[in-house]
C-alpha positions in Angstrom: 0.0 0.2 -0.1 2.9 2.1 0.5 4.7 1.6 -2.8 1.2 2.4 -3.9 0.5 5.9 -2.5 4.6 6.3 -3.7 3.5 5.5 -7.4 0.5 7.7 -7.2 2.1 10.9 -5.6 4.6 10.7 -8.0 2.1 10.6 -10.8 -0.4 13.7 -9.7 3.1 15.6 -9.1 4.5 15.2 -12.8 0.4 16.0 -13.4 1.1 19.2 -11.4 4.0 20.1 -12.9 2.6 19.4 -16.6 -0.1 21.3 -15.5 2.0 24.4 -14.6 4.5 24.3 -17.9 4.3 27.4 -21.1 3.7 27.8 -24.6 6.5 27.7 -26.3 7.4 27.8 -30.2 7.3 25.0 -32.8 10.8 22.6 -33.2 11.7 19.9 -35.7 8.9 17.3 -36.1 11.1 14.3 -36.2 9.6 13.8 -32.3 6.0 13.4 -33.5 4.2 10.3 -32.6 2.9 8.5 -30.0 5.2 7.4 -26.7 4.1 5.0 -23.9 5.4 5.1 -20.1 7.0 1.8 -19.7 9.1 2.9 -16.7 9.1 4.8 -13.5 11.6 5.4 -10.9 11.4 7.3 -7.4 13.6 8.0 -5.1 15.8 4.9 -6.1 12.9 2.1 -6.6 12.1 1.7 -10.0 9.1 -0.1 -11.6 7.9 -0.7 -15.0 4.2 -0.4 -15.8 3.8 -4.5 -15.6 4.9 -3.8 -11.9 2.4 -0.7 -11.3 -0.4 -2.4 -12.7 -0.4 -5.5 -10.9 0.6 -3.3 -7.7 -2.3 -1.3 -8.5 -4.3 -3.6 -9.8 -5.4 -2.0 -13.0 -3.8 -0.9 -16.2 -1.2 1.6 -16.3 -1.6 3.4 -19.9 -0.7 7.0 -19.7 0.8 8.0 -23.3 2.2 11.1 -24.5 1.4 12.1 -28.2 3.7 15.1 -30.5 1.7 15.9 -33.0 2.7 17.2 -36.2 1.6 20.6 -35.4 4.2 21.0 -32.4 1.5 20.9 -29.5 0.8 17.5 -27.3 -1.6 15.5 -25.5 -0.7 13.7 -22.2 -3.6 11.2 -21.7 -3.2 9.7 -18.3 -4.8 6.9 -18.5 -5.9 4.9 -15.1 -6.2 8.0 -13.2 -8.0 10.1 -15.0 -10.7 7.8 -13.8 -9.5 8.6 -10.0 -11.1 12.6 -11.7 -7.5 13.6 -13.1 -7.5 14.8 -16.7 -4.8 15.0 -18.8 -2.6 17.9 -20.1 -1.9 19.7 -23.7 0.8 22.2 -24.8 3.3 22.9 -26.9 6.6 20.8 -27.9 9.9 22.0 -28.9 12.9 19.4 -30.2 16.6 21.1 -29.8 18.4 18.2 -30.4 18.5 15.7 -28.1 16.4 17.8 -25.7 13.0 17.8 -25.9 10.5 20.5 -23.9 7.4 20.2 -23.3 5.5 23.6 -22.7 1.8 24.0 -21.1 -0.2 27.1 -18.6 2.9 29.1 -18.4 6.0 26.4 -17.4 8.7 24.2 -19.6 10.0 21.3 -18.9 13.2 19.8 -20.4 13.3 16.2 -21.4 15.8 13.9 -23.2 15.1 12.4 -26.1 17.2 10.4 -27.8 14.6 9.3 -31.0 12.7 6.7 -29.9 12.8 7.4 -26.2 11.9 10.4 -24.0 13.2 10.6 -20.7 11.0 13.1 -18.0 13.1 13.8 -14.8 11.8 15.8 -12.0 14.0 15.8 -9.0 14.2 12.3 -7.6 11.5 11.0 -10.1 12.1 9.3 -13.8 9.7 8.5 -16.3 10.7 6.9 -19.1 8.1 6.8 -22.1 8.7 4.9 -25.4 7.8 5.4 -29.3 5.2 3.3 -30.0 
């Protein structure tokens, strides 16, 4: 139960950060596509989506869609069922740095052509292109 609270707290923190994030200008569209969260790390504890699904007893299916028009949509999957909504904004790619912007804040992630790694303090989310 303690692990469930940590995971849920992390995911809600991520939503708050993205909920605070800024409108940016466009970057290259090469990163466009749908990315699915595959693992999460919080305070040194790493879990795959399969492990999170077992822990919560439901499918953990968060996706990040980067559209060709340099907008993004974050779908929180199971958190949406808890009353949380996804988020949207703009994205910009500069080399291996991908910036997500929404609601006045920017979040810079690492992008390698297939994987987006979002780090916020000791929390890390890894999204893989589908």
